[in-house]
C-alpha positions as CSV (number, residue, x, y, z in Angstrom):
1,M,31.5,-65.8,87.3
2,A,30.9,-63.1,84.7
3,D,28.7,-63.8,81.7
4,T,31.0,-63.8,78.6
5,S,28.4,-64.9,76.1
6,D,28.1,-62.5,73.2
7,T,24.9,-62.5,71.2
8,R,26.2,-60.3,68.4
9,T,26.7,-61.7,65.0
10,P,30.1,-61.7,63.3
11,A,28.9,-58.8,61.1
12,Q,27.9,-56.7,64.1
13,I,31.3,-57.4,65.8
14,E,33.1,-56.4,62.6
15,A,31.0,-53.2,62.4
16,D,31.8,-52.4,66.1
17,I,35.5,-52.9,65.4
18,K,35.3,-50.7,62.3
19,R,33.6,-47.9,64.3
20,R,36.1,-48.2,67.1
21,R,39.0,-48.0,64.6
22,E,37.5,-44.8,63.1
23,V,37.1,-43.3,66.6
24,L,40.7,-44.3,67.4
25,A,41.9,-42.8,64.1
26,E,40.2,-39.5,64.9
27,T,41.6,-39.5,68.4
28,L,45.1,-40.2,67.1
29,D,44.7,-37.4,64.5
30,E,43.6,-35.0,67.2
31,I,46.6,-36.0,69.4
32,G,48.9,-35.5,66.4
33,V,47.6,-32.0,65.9
34,R,47.8,-31.1,69.6
35,V,51.4,-32.2,70.0
36,H,52.6,-30.7,66.6
37,P,55.2,-28.0,67.3
38,R,53.2,-25.3,65.4
39,T,50.1,-26.0,67.6
40,I,52.2,-25.8,70.8
41,V,53.8,-22.6,69.6
42,G,50.4,-21.2,68.6
43,D,48.9,-22.1,72.0
44,A,51.9,-20.5,73.8
45,R,51.5,-17.3,71.8
46,A,47.8,-17.2,72.5
47,K,48.5,-17.5,76.2
48,V,51.1,-14.7,76.1
49,V,48.7,-12.4,74.1
50,A,45.9,-13.1,76.5
51,N,48.1,-12.3,79.5
52,L,49.4,-9.2,77.8
53,D,45.8,-8.1,76.9
54,H,44.8,-8.7,80.5
55,T,47.8,-6.7,81.9
56,L,47.2,-3.8,79.4
57,G,43.6,-3.8,80.4
58,R,44.4,-3.5,84.0
59,A,47.0,-0.7,83.3
60,Y,44.4,1.2,81.2
61,V,41.9,1.0,84.1
62,Q,44.6,2.3,86.6
63,V,45.6,5.2,84.3
64,N,42.0,6.1,83.7
65,K,41.4,6.1,87.4
66,V,44.4,8.4,88.0
67,V,43.3,10.8,85.3
68,S,39.8,10.9,86.7
69,D,41.2,11.6,90.2
70,V,43.4,14.4,88.9
71,K,40.6,15.8,86.9
72,A,38.4,15.8,90.0
73,Q,41.0,18.0,91.7
74,F,40.6,20.7,89.1
75,V,36.9,20.5,88.2
76,D,33.9,20.5,90.4
77,E,30.7,18.4,90.2
78,T,29.1,20.7,87.7
79,G,32.1,20.6,85.4
80,S,33.2,24.1,86.1
81,P,37.0,24.7,86.7
82,R,38.0,25.2,90.4
83,L,39.9,28.5,90.0
84,E,41.4,28.2,93.5
85,R,43.3,25.2,92.2
86,V,43.7,26.0,88.5
87,V,45.3,29.4,89.0
88,P,48.2,28.4,91.2
89,V,49.1,25.5,89.0
90,A,48.9,27.7,85.9
91,V,51.2,30.3,87.6
92,V,53.7,27.5,88.5
93,A,53.6,26.1,85.0
94,V,54.2,29.6,83.4
95,G,57.1,30.2,85.9
96,L,58.8,26.9,85.0
97,V,58.5,27.6,81.3
98,G,59.9,31.0,81.8
99,L,62.9,29.6,83.7
100,L,63.5,27.1,81.0
101,V,63.4,29.8,78.3
102,L,65.8,32.0,80.3
103,G,68.1,29.1,80.9
104,T,68.4,28.3,77.2
105,R,68.9,32.0,76.3
106,R,71.8,32.3,78.8
107,R,73.6,29.3,77.4
108,K,73.5,30.6,73.8
109,G,74.8,34.1,74.8
């Protein structure tokens, strides 16, 4: 059989009850704040923003990698342009611009 004798005085018991009520009141206040609609909406927003930041961060890394890869195609290790690759691309770009200009002039005339 368990020992149920309590050696505390009535004043100590009352003090314990008062302390436990204060702890319970704090806990209830905390629960009230956590289940409040504004808190729930704020938490949901924070999660969405965190996910969006994470997604944008990953996209930034991917874009940065692609730009670095493209740059590596046109620049050598010393930072000098690779003329054997730059010149053909420049010629094609000038040709496309020329075709666009000729196409818009023919429509006007």
